[in-house]
C-alpha positions in Angstrom: -48.4 79.9 -81.4 -46.8 77.2 -83.4 -43.1 77.3 -84.6 -44.3 78.8 -87.9 -45.3 81.9 -86.0 -41.8 82.4 -84.5 -40.0 85.1 -86.5 -36.3 85.3 -86.7 -33.5 82.8 -86.1 -35.2 80.4 -88.7 -32.0 78.4 -89.1 -31.6 77.8 -85.4 -35.3 76.9 -84.9 -35.1 74.5 -87.9 -31.9 72.8 -86.5 -33.5 72.4 -83.1 -36.6 70.9 -84.6 -34.5 68.5 -86.7 -32.7 67.4 -83.6 -36.0 66.8 -81.8 -37.3 64.7 -84.8 -34.2 62.6 -84.8 -34.3 62.3 -81.0 -30.8 63.9 -80.8 -31.6 67.0 -78.7 -28.8 67.5 -76.2 -29.6 67.3 -72.5 -29.2 71.1 -72.2 -29.7 73.9 -74.7 -28.3 77.4 -74.1 -30.2 80.1 -76.0 -28.0 83.3 -76.1 -28.5 86.6 -77.8 -29.5 90.2 -77.3 -32.6 91.5 -75.5 -35.7 90.8 -77.7 -34.1 88.1 -79.7 -36.8 85.6 -78.7 -34.8 83.4 -76.3 -37.5 83.1 -73.7 -40.3 82.6 -76.3 -38.2 79.9 -78.0 -37.5 78.2 -74.7 -41.2 78.0 -73.9 -41.9 76.6 -77.4 -39.2 74.0 -77.0 -40.7 73.1 -73.6 -44.1 72.7 -75.3 -42.9 70.5 -78.2 -40.9 68.3 -75.8 -43.9 67.8 -73.5 -46.8 68.0 -75.9 -49.4 65.2 -75.5 -50.7 65.6 -79.1 -47.5 66.3 -81.1 -48.2 67.4 -84.7 -45.9 68.0 -87.7 -45.4 71.3 -89.6 -43.2 71.2 -92.6 -42.4 67.6 -91.8 -40.9 68.6 -88.4 -42.3 68.2 -84.9 -44.6 70.9 -83.6 -46.7 71.3 -80.5 -50.5 71.3 -80.5 -50.9 74.3 -78.1 -54.1 72.9 -76.7 -53.2 69.9 -74.6 -52.8 70.2 -70.8 -49.0 70.4 -71.0 -48.9 73.0 -73.7 -51.5 75.2 -72.0 -49.7 74.9 -68.6 -46.4 76.0 -70.2 -48.0 78.7 -72.3 -49.9 80.1 -69.4 -46.8 80.9 -67.5 -48.1 84.4 -67.0 -47.3 84.3 -63.3 -43.6 83.9 -64.2 -43.1 87.6 -64.2 -44.2 87.8 -60.6 -42.1 84.8 -59.7 -39.1 86.3 -61.4 -39.7 89.6 -59.6 -39.8 87.8 -56.2 -36.7 85.8 -57.0 -34.8 88.9 -58.2 -35.8 90.8 -55.1 -34.7 88.0 -52.8 -31.4 87.7 -54.7 -30.8 91.5 -54.3 -31.1 91.1 -50.6 -28.1 88.7 -50.5 -24.5 89.7 -49.9 -22.5 90.4 -53.0 -20.4 87.3 -52.5 -23.6 85.1 -52.3 -25.2 86.6 -55.4 -22.6 85.0 -57.7 -23.6 81.6 -56.3 -27.3 82.2 -56.7 -29.1 81.5 -59.9 -32.8 82.2 -60.5 -34.6 79.1 -61.7 -38.2 78.8 -62.9 -39.8 75.4 -63.4 -42.8 75.4 -65.8 -43.1 71.7 -66.0 -41.5 68.9 -64.0 -39.0 68.2 -66.8 -38.3 71.8 -67.9 -36.2 74.3 -66.1 -35.7 77.8 -67.4 -32.7 79.8 -66.1 -33.2 83.4 -67.1 -30.1 85.7 -67.5 -29.1 87.8 -64.6 -31.0 91.1 -64.5 
């Protein structure tokens, strides 16, 4: 699914892609919004475009190929739900004071770390 298939937040997506094309993407990006806003999908798409081995351009801006090894590995993060569930369950077993200090982290690629919001 290329960026053109992402619906909503067009201005945000465009600005992020412009930053990538100018090599001015900050070292961290926080995607915030309500449930169903596409934060997780956009995070995976950003991970793909930043790690794509066959980078293409759509509308003159960088886009991921979706077929190289890196794109496929990031896209096939289907086991993330199970990993999230395990991490959430482990976190629930902690004392309340320790929960505040514990973040759930998921690494889909050596250079990409996704921190989902607390459940």
